[in-house]
Residue frames as a rotation matrix with the C-alpha (Angstrom) as fourth column:
MET 1
-0.981 0.087 -0.174 -49.68
-0.176 -0.013 0.984 45.75
0.083 0.996 0.028 88.02
SER 2
-0.279 0.955 0.103 -53.42
-0.849 -0.195 -0.490 46.11
-0.448 -0.224 0.865 87.53
MET 3
-0.170 0.317 0.933 -55.53
0.114 0.947 -0.301 43.08
-0.979 0.055 -0.197 86.63
LEU 4
0.854 0.507 -0.119 -56.53
-0.019 -0.197 -0.980 44.68
-0.520 0.839 -0.159 83.32
ARG 5
0.394 -0.794 -0.464 -52.92
-0.918 -0.363 -0.159 45.34
-0.042 0.488 -0.872 82.34
LYS 6
-0.480 -0.544 0.688 -51.93
-0.553 0.796 0.245 41.82
-0.681 -0.263 -0.683 83.37
SER 7
0.295 0.688 0.663 -54.76
0.218 0.627 -0.748 40.42
-0.930 0.366 0.035 81.22
VAL 8
0.898 -0.010 -0.439 -53.59
-0.396 -0.453 -0.799 42.45
-0.191 0.891 -0.411 78.22
ILE 9
-0.065 -0.996 -0.061 -49.97
-0.986 0.055 0.158 41.32
-0.154 0.070 -0.986 78.71
ASP 10
-0.347 0.005 0.938 -51.09
-0.205 0.976 -0.081 37.69
-0.915 -0.220 -0.337 79.07
ALA 11
0.697 0.682 0.224 -53.12
0.119 0.198 -0.973 37.98
-0.708 0.704 0.057 75.85
LYS 12
0.660 -0.533 -0.529 -50.13
-0.751 -0.456 -0.478 39.40
0.014 0.713 -0.701 73.94
TYR 13
-0.379 -0.818 0.434 -47.86
-0.818 0.515 0.255 36.65
-0.432 -0.258 -0.864 75.31
GLU 14
-0.044 0.454 0.890 -50.36
0.081 0.889 -0.450 33.95
-0.996 0.052 -0.076 74.29
ALA 15
0.895 0.344 -0.282 -50.68
-0.212 -0.229 -0.950 35.49
-0.392 0.911 -0.132 70.82
MET 16
0.171 -0.923 -0.345 -46.90
-0.983 -0.139 -0.117 35.24
0.060 0.359 -0.931 70.44
LEU 17
-0.456 -0.357 0.815 -46.83
-0.578 0.815 0.034 31.72
-0.677 -0.456 -0.578 71.87
PHE 18
-0.082 0.559 0.825 -49.54
0.361 0.788 -0.498 30.36
-0.929 0.257 -0.266 69.56
ALA 19
0.074 0.053 -0.996 -48.80
-0.711 -0.698 -0.091 32.40
-0.700 0.714 -0.014 66.41
LYS 20
0.644 0.280 0.712 -49.43
0.224 0.821 -0.526 30.52
-0.731 0.498 0.466 63.18
SER 21
0.712 -0.447 0.541 -46.86
0.566 -0.089 -0.819 32.42
0.415 0.890 0.190 61.11
ALA 22
-0.302 -0.917 -0.261 -43.60
0.947 -0.258 -0.191 34.28
0.108 -0.305 0.946 61.47
ASP 23
-0.584 0.127 0.802 -45.34
0.131 -0.960 0.247 37.59
0.801 0.249 0.544 60.78
ALA 24
0.530 0.844 0.088 -47.98
-0.031 -0.084 0.996 36.93
0.848 -0.530 -0.018 63.44
ALA 25
0.482 -0.431 -0.763 -45.31
0.860 0.399 0.318 35.94
0.167 -0.809 0.564 65.97
ARG 26
-0.618 -0.768 0.164 -43.28
0.741 -0.640 -0.205 39.08
0.263 -0.005 0.965 65.31
GLU 27
-0.277 0.606 0.746 -46.37
-0.065 -0.786 0.614 41.30
0.959 0.122 0.258 65.43
ALA 28
0.754 0.561 -0.342 -47.43
0.250 0.237 0.939 39.79
0.607 -0.793 0.038 68.76
ALA 29
0.093 -0.817 -0.569 -43.89
0.992 0.122 -0.013 40.21
0.080 -0.564 0.822 70.11
VAL 30
-0.706 -0.322 0.631 -43.84
0.379 -0.924 -0.047 43.88
0.598 0.206 0.775 69.14
GLU 31
0.181 0.871 0.456 -47.21
-0.189 -0.424 0.886 44.39
0.965 -0.246 0.088 70.82
LEU 32
0.678 -0.006 -0.735 -45.98
0.646 0.481 0.593 42.63
0.350 -0.877 0.330 73.95
VAL 33
-0.420 -0.895 -0.148 -42.90
0.894 -0.380 -0.239 44.86
0.158 -0.233 0.960 74.09
ARG 34
-0.539 0.275 0.796 -45.05
0.042 -0.935 0.352 47.95
0.842 0.223 0.492 73.53
THR 35
0.525 0.851 0.008 -47.48
-0.031 0.009 0.999 46.93
0.850 -0.525 0.031 76.28
LEU 36
0.674 -0.275 -0.685 -44.89
0.718 0.462 0.521 45.85
0.173 -0.843 0.509 78.84
LEU 37
-0.184 -0.920 -0.347 -42.04
0.932 -0.276 0.236 48.32
-0.313 -0.280 0.908 78.24
GLY 38
0.295 0.368 -0.882 -43.68
0.150 -0.929 -0.337 51.25
-0.944 -0.033 -0.329 76.48
GLU 39
0.968 0.226 0.112 -43.55
0.155 -0.184 -0.971 52.83
-0.198 0.957 -0.213 73.05
GLU 40
0.567 -0.806 -0.171 -39.93
-0.819 -0.573 -0.019 54.03
-0.083 0.151 -0.985 73.40
ALA 41
0.043 -0.545 0.837 -38.73
-0.329 0.784 0.527 50.43
-0.943 -0.298 -0.146 73.74
LEU 42
0.750 0.323 0.578 -39.63
0.387 0.494 -0.779 49.88
-0.536 0.807 0.245 70.08
GLU 43
0.826 -0.517 -0.224 -36.66
-0.550 -0.657 -0.515 52.04
0.119 0.549 -0.827 69.13
ARG 44
-0.124 -0.867 0.484 -34.29
-0.855 0.341 0.391 49.36
-0.504 -0.365 -0.783 70.50
PRO 45
-0.675 -0.181 -0.715 -33.53
-0.594 0.709 0.382 45.98
0.438 0.682 -0.586 68.89
LEU 46
0.364 0.926 -0.102 -36.44
-0.720 0.349 0.600 43.54
0.591 -0.145 0.793 69.25
GLU 47
0.212 -0.325 -0.922 -34.24
0.318 0.915 -0.249 40.75
0.924 -0.241 0.297 70.60
ASN 48
-0.814 -0.580 0.039 -32.97
0.186 -0.324 -0.928 42.97
0.550 -0.748 0.371 73.44
THR 49
-0.503 0.690 0.521 -36.43
-0.827 -0.559 -0.060 44.15
0.250 -0.461 0.852 74.42
LEU 50
0.460 0.644 -0.612 -37.78
-0.423 0.765 0.487 40.60
0.781 0.035 0.624 74.33
ARG 51
-0.259 -0.633 -0.730 -35.02
0.489 0.566 -0.664 39.51
0.833 -0.529 0.163 76.71
GLU 52
-0.918 -0.038 0.395 -35.99
-0.265 -0.683 -0.680 42.36
0.296 -0.729 0.617 79.01
CYS 53
0.038 0.998 0.055 -39.64
-0.882 0.007 0.471 41.27
0.470 -0.067 0.880 78.84
CYS 54
0.309 0.021 -0.951 -38.60
0.079 0.996 0.047 37.73
0.948 -0.089 0.306 79.70
ARG 55
-0.721 -0.645 -0.255 -36.69
0.332 0.001 -0.943 38.90
0.609 -0.764 0.213 82.75
ILE 56
-0.688 0.562 0.460 -39.87
-0.714 -0.637 -0.291 40.64
0.129 -0.529 0.839 83.92
LEU 57
0.269 0.938 -0.218 -42.35
-0.903 0.324 0.283 37.89
0.336 0.120 0.934 83.07
ARG 58
0.918 0.017 -0.396 -40.24
0.036 0.991 0.125 34.81
0.395 -0.129 0.910 83.75
PRO 59
0.311 -0.848 0.429 -37.39
-0.880 -0.428 -0.208 35.60
0.360 -0.312 -0.879 86.12
ALA 60
0.737 -0.183 -0.650 -35.00
0.264 0.964 0.029 32.85
0.622 -0.193 0.759 87.22
LYS 61
0.891 -0.441 0.105 -32.60
-0.256 -0.297 0.920 32.73
-0.374 -0.847 -0.378 90.15
ASP 62
0.170 -0.837 0.520 -29.99
0.480 0.531 0.698 30.79
-0.860 0.131 0.492 88.19
PRO 63
-0.018 -0.230 -0.973 -28.27
-0.566 -0.800 0.200 32.93
-0.824 0.554 -0.116 85.48
ARG 64
-0.942 -0.335 -0.009 -27.90
-0.208 0.564 0.799 29.93
-0.263 0.754 -0.602 83.16
GLU 65
-0.426 0.873 0.238 -31.57
0.815 0.485 -0.319 29.14
-0.393 0.058 -0.918 83.48
GLN 66
0.247 0.494 -0.834 -32.42
0.107 -0.869 -0.484 32.80
-0.963 0.030 -0.267 82.85
LEU 67
-0.530 -0.525 -0.665 -30.35
-0.618 -0.297 0.728 32.75
-0.580 0.797 -0.167 79.66
ARG 68
-0.934 0.231 0.272 -32.19
0.335 0.830 0.445 29.63
-0.124 0.507 -0.853 78.50
PHE 69
-0.025 0.972 -0.234 -35.56
0.729 -0.143 -0.670 31.25
-0.684 -0.188 -0.705 79.27
GLU 70
0.094 0.009 -0.996 -34.55
-0.327 -0.944 -0.039 34.35
-0.940 0.329 -0.086 77.31
GLU 71
-0.865 -0.446 -0.229 -33.39
-0.374 0.270 0.887 32.28
-0.334 0.853 -0.401 74.32
GLU 72
-0.662 0.693 0.285 -36.70
0.723 0.691 -0.001 30.42
-0.198 0.206 -0.958 74.26
PHE 73
0.156 0.731 -0.664 -38.61
0.445 -0.652 -0.614 33.69
-0.882 -0.199 -0.427 74.58
VAL 74
-0.274 -0.347 -0.897 -36.77
-0.598 -0.669 0.442 35.20
-0.753 0.658 -0.025 71.61
GLU 75
-0.984 -0.102 0.145 -37.37
0.030 0.710 0.703 32.04
-0.175 0.696 -0.696 69.57
LEU 76
-0.229 0.971 0.064 -41.10
0.725 0.214 -0.654 32.43
-0.649 -0.103 -0.753 70.12
ALA 77
0.410 0.372 -0.833 -41.02
-0.098 -0.890 -0.446 35.79
-0.907 0.264 -0.328 68.37
ILE 78
0.088 -0.504 -0.859 -38.56
-0.975 -0.220 0.029 34.78
-0.203 0.836 -0.510 65.66
TRP 79
0.268 0.080 0.960 -39.41
-0.397 0.917 0.035 31.07
-0.878 -0.390 0.277 65.54
PRO 80
0.996 0.093 0.012 -38.85
-0.033 0.475 -0.879 30.41
-0.087 0.875 0.476 61.83
GLY 81
0.396 -0.917 -0.043 -35.17
-0.859 -0.353 -0.372 31.27
0.326 0.184 -0.927 62.26
LYS 82
-0.176 -0.450 0.876 -34.60
-0.765 0.622 0.166 28.19
-0.620 -0.641 -0.454 64.39
SER 83
0.537 0.430 0.726 -36.37
0.052 0.842 -0.538 25.80
-0.842 0.326 0.429 62.01
GLN 84
0.933 -0.263 -0.248 -34.41
-0.308 -0.221 -0.926 27.24
0.189 0.939 -0.287 59.07
ARG 85
0.023 -0.971 0.237 -31.11
-0.997 -0.039 -0.062 26.61
0.069 -0.235 -0.969 60.93
ILE 86
-0.040 0.021 0.999 -32.19
-0.435 0.900 -0.036 23.06
-0.899 -0.436 -0.027 61.75
ALA 87
0.852 0.435 0.291 -33.18
0.074 0.449 -0.890 22.37
-0.518 0.780 0.350 58.12
ALA 88
0.721 -0.627 -0.296 -29.84
-0.622 -0.396 -0.675 23.72
0.306 0.671 -0.675 56.85
């Protein structure tokens, strides 16, 4: 992976991580998927493509740990869903 591409991917990940709203988080997640997996990945469910991105960016040797990483990664993009469940 080129340094420029890595910088772009890192910027998209940080935008998702530090998003101030649900819309900003989702937009950053879509851009991360587009950058990392390509335009055709946007035709698949966002949750699935985010899990795939997580496996690329944050792989784990332990399958349980990988699942936890993927869940956290998806929550970053769809973070209001978790707070709504907690409030309910």
